[in-house]
N, C-alpha and C positions, 0 to 999 in steps of 0.2 A: 761727928764722930768718924770714924774711920768708915767707909762704903760697907767691906764685909761685913765686919759689926753690928752695921744696920740691915744690912741687908737677911744677917744670919738670925738680927732679931723680930725682924718684917715675916721673915716666914720661919717661926719658930722651931726651927735649928732641925728642920728637915731638909734644907740645902747645904750639903758637901760644899764647903768652899776651897778643901784641896783636895782635890781628887785625885786618886792615884791610877793607875790604866795606861793604855793606849789612846793616840791621839786621832780624832776621829777621823782627822784627811787622810789617815793612813788606812782606811776601808775601802777595799774594792767596792765595784758595782753589787756584787756577788753578794759580798758579806752588809753592806745596808737596805740590798732587797730583805737579807733575810732577818734585819732587827729594826726597821726603823720603828717599828710601833713601840721602839725605847725611847727612839728620839723625841716622838708626839706625845709618848705619857709625861717626858719631863716636862715637856711644854705648857704641856697641859699644868701638869704641877706647881709650877711654878705660875702661871694663870691663874688656879685656885686659891691663892694668897688671899690673907683677909687685907686690903686695904681702903677698910672703910675710916681710918684713922689719917687719912690723908686726901690731900684738894688740889686740882688741877693737874695737867699733861705735861708730860714731853720729858726729856733726858735727866736726871735729876741733877741739881747744883752742888757746889760745895758744902749749902747746909742741906744735903739728901733733902729738898724741896720739886717737887713739879711746878716749875715755875710758871705754865700758861695757862691761863683760865678757861680755853677751850682747845677741843683739836686745831680747829683752822686756824687760832695764833699759833701756834705749836708749827704746823706747815709754812707758816706766812713769815716768821721770823728765822726758821730754819733757811730757809733761803733768800734774807732779809741782805743783803751786802753792807747794807751803814751797820757794820756789828766791830766787836773789838775781835782783837784776834786776828787767825789766819785768813779767815775769811773776807774781813775788810776787804771792798770793792776789788768782791770777787767775780763781777761782769767785766773785769778789765778782760779776764779768760777767752770771751766772746772771738777777740781780736785775735790771742795767742795761742790758740790751745786749738785738742781735736774737739774742744766743747762750741756748738754751735746754738746761736739765740734760738734760730726757729724751731733746735729741734730741743731745746729746754722749754720753750713755751709750749709747744705741744703737747709733750708731758707734762707738765707741770697744769695745761691747764684738765688732764687726764686726773692727777691727784686733787685737781679742788671740784671738780665733777663728781668723783665718787665719797670728796669729804664729808657730804653729811650722815654720810652710811655709818661714819666711825663717831660722829659724836656720842657719846655717852659711853662708849666703850673702854672702862675702864680699867685696867686689867695689870698687874705688875709686868714688866717682859724683861728679860735678859736685853734683846736688842743689841745683840754680838752673834748670835748663833752663826756665824762662818765655822767650818769643821776645824778650821787648825785651831779653833777655840773652844774647842771640848776635849773629852775625854768619855773613853770608854771602857770600863773597868772587865774583869776575867771572866765577868756574868752574863755581859752586855748591858748592864746598866749604865743611863748614859747621864752625864753631868757637865756643866757650866762651869768653865775654870776663868772668866774672865767676865766682872760685875759693874764695870768702867763707866759702860755708857746704858747703863737700866734704867729705866724708867716706867711711868705710867702711861699707858695707852695700847692701841687695841690690840690681844694677846695675837694676833694673824705676822705681828709685823716679825715674829720670833719663825715664822713659818715661810714666810715669804724669803725672808735673808738666806733660810737653805736652796729655797729655789733659786735665787739671785746666784749664790756660790757653785750649785753644781744643776743647771736648768735640766740637762740630763738621765738627775734621777726622778725626775717626773713628782717633786713633791706638791703640791695643791690638786694632781690626781689623785696618790695616795690618800691624803686628808680628806677626801671628799671620801673618797669608800672606808676609810674606818671609820668614819665621825658616824657612815649609816651603820656599820656593823655595831658601834656600839653607844647607839640611838644620841646621838651629843648632835643638836637642834644649834647649828650654825649659821644666825638670822644673816640675810646679805653677802651669803659666803662669798660671789663670785666680785661685787663691787666693794665687799672690804679687804680681800686679798687685792683686789685691784691696786685700790689705794693707796694700802703699805707696801707692796711689789713697786710700783711708781717712785712714790714717797720716798724708801731705802735706794729703789737702783738710782733713782736721778741724783742724789745725796754723793752716792757712791760713784757716780759716774764723773761727778765735781771731780771726787778727790783725787781720780786715777787720769782725768785730764791735767789738774793741776802739777803730776809729778809725771808728765809726760811716757806715761805708761800705755804705750796705744792699742797692745795687744790687748788690755781688761777694758779698754773702750771699745774695743768692736766686739767684746765677747759682751759689753752690759748689754749693749744698744741691741744686740741680735738679740738677746733674752728677752728685754722688753717690749720690741718689737713682736716676738710672738706669742705675747700672753694672753692676750684678750684674743686668741682666735682659741689658744689652748682652753681659757675658762668656758667661752660661749660653747665647746664641744663638752663641758660638763653639765652644766647649768641651761 
């Protein structure tokens, strides 16, 4: 089944698959400050989808199945060098790119440290909430325009991607206050957010290293290095 049709059926038509409006990447910092709750409402709306008919964790495969039995398996297989396609034997990059083994091992260890907090956290996630992939309509409502990497995982992944994309917008800090105002209990918030951020950050770092995008690699590394201190100030 086509991915967009699958998502539309899964969400009961509550998600607009062909949104019209302005690319969210064009928003100024001031505009995001005024409308960030629309982004948060969108992500919580996605996470509220009934997925009781689905099993597993991970990005949906070609058959729209989440292929991994546990979250830990999802992590391990994501970074497995013995896989088909683009990432086959990817560890060779340690010798040829910005990505270095000691740094990879450091961040990977942090992912695995916090992974137990994400077991059982199964939600529909867009898993591609970079601002360039989102649309804001004239009323300020926000939509995801690309569902190609959607899957079953902790919904905090979608928030972590927002922060990875533009850390100066202070997404985890805003989400912490938003949840308090809305009486939303996000158990183990710090540990789960860090796990999702390190997971997506490390894989994104691999991608930018693979295409020799040094500027992005440095930005991602700086963001990952600062995140735990930011979260410690909250919780």
